[in-house]
C-alpha positions as CSV (number, residue, x, y, z in Angstrom):
1,M,0.3,0.0,-0.2
2,L,0.6,3.4,-0.5
3,I,0.2,4.3,2.9
4,G,2.5,2.2,4.4
5,R,5.3,2.6,1.8
6,W,4.9,6.2,2.4
7,L,4.8,5.3,6.6
8,G,7.5,3.2,6.9
9,S,10.3,6.2,6.0
10,L,11.5,7.4,10.2
11,V,11.2,11.2,8.6
12,N,7.9,11.0,6.9
13,R,6.1,9.3,10.7
14,A,7.9,12.9,12.0
15,V,6.2,15.1,9.3
16,L,3.5,13.5,9.8
17,L,3.8,13.8,14.0
18,V,4.2,16.8,13.9
19,V,1.7,17.8,11.8
20,G,-1.0,16.2,14.1
21,V,0.4,18.2,17.0
22,V,0.0,21.3,15.3
23,V,-3.8,20.3,14.0
24,L,-4.7,19.7,17.7
25,T,-3.1,21.8,18.8
26,A,-5.2,24.3,17.4
27,L,-8.2,22.4,17.6
28,L,-7.7,23.2,21.1
29,V,-6.4,26.7,21.2
30,A,-10.2,27.1,19.1
31,L,-12.0,25.4,21.3
32,A,-10.6,27.1,24.3
33,G,-10.9,30.9,22.7
34,T,-14.8,29.6,22.0
35,L,-15.4,28.9,25.4
36,L,-14.1,31.9,26.7
37,S,-15.5,34.3,24.5
38,R,-19.6,32.9,25.0
39,S,-18.7,32.8,28.9
40,E,-17.6,36.4,28.6
41,L,-20.3,36.8,26.3
42,E,-22.8,35.2,28.9
43,Q,-21.2,37.8,32.2
44,Q,-22.0,40.7,29.7
45,A,-25.4,39.3,29.0
46,A,-25.7,38.9,32.3
47,N,-24.7,42.5,33.4
48,Q,-26.9,44.0,31.1
49,V,-29.8,42.3,32.0
50,T,-28.4,43.6,35.3
51,T,-28.9,47.3,35.0
52,I,-32.0,46.4,32.3
53,A,-33.6,45.9,36.3
54,Q,-32.0,48.5,38.3
55,L,-33.2,51.5,35.1
56,V,-37.2,49.8,35.1
57,A,-37.0,49.3,39.8
58,G,-35.9,53.7,39.7
59,E,-38.4,54.2,37.2
60,R,-41.2,52.7,39.2
61,D,-39.9,54.2,42.3
62,G,-39.5,57.8,41.0
63,F,-36.5,57.6,39.4
64,S,-36.3,61.2,36.9
65,G,-32.9,60.2,35.7
66,A,-32.2,64.0,37.2
67,G,-28.6,63.0,39.1
68,E,-30.3,60.5,40.9
69,S,-29.2,57.4,42.0
70,I,-30.7,54.1,40.6
71,D,-30.4,52.0,44.2
72,A,-33.7,50.6,44.2
73,P,-33.8,47.5,46.4
74,P,-32.6,44.5,45.4
75,D,-35.7,42.4,46.2
76,R,-37.1,45.0,43.4
77,I,-34.3,43.9,41.1
78,A,-34.8,40.5,41.3
79,A,-38.6,40.3,40.8
80,L,-37.5,42.2,37.5
81,V,-34.8,39.6,36.6
């Protein structure tokens, strides 16, 4: 067979090993990047939901936006989230 003959050479085996390691490393880096970006996006979404809940709770409590803080009671925020 052609593949068996090609793998008979020690140099060709080394080339195959290096190519395999490079491909495996690239796949692992891509997977790690995907997982990290997904986690970061989930965190950003949770922060945005909390911010929106604070704004809505502040409006319900009479927040006019004129320099007032948006410190709504945590139980109102939890009810909105």
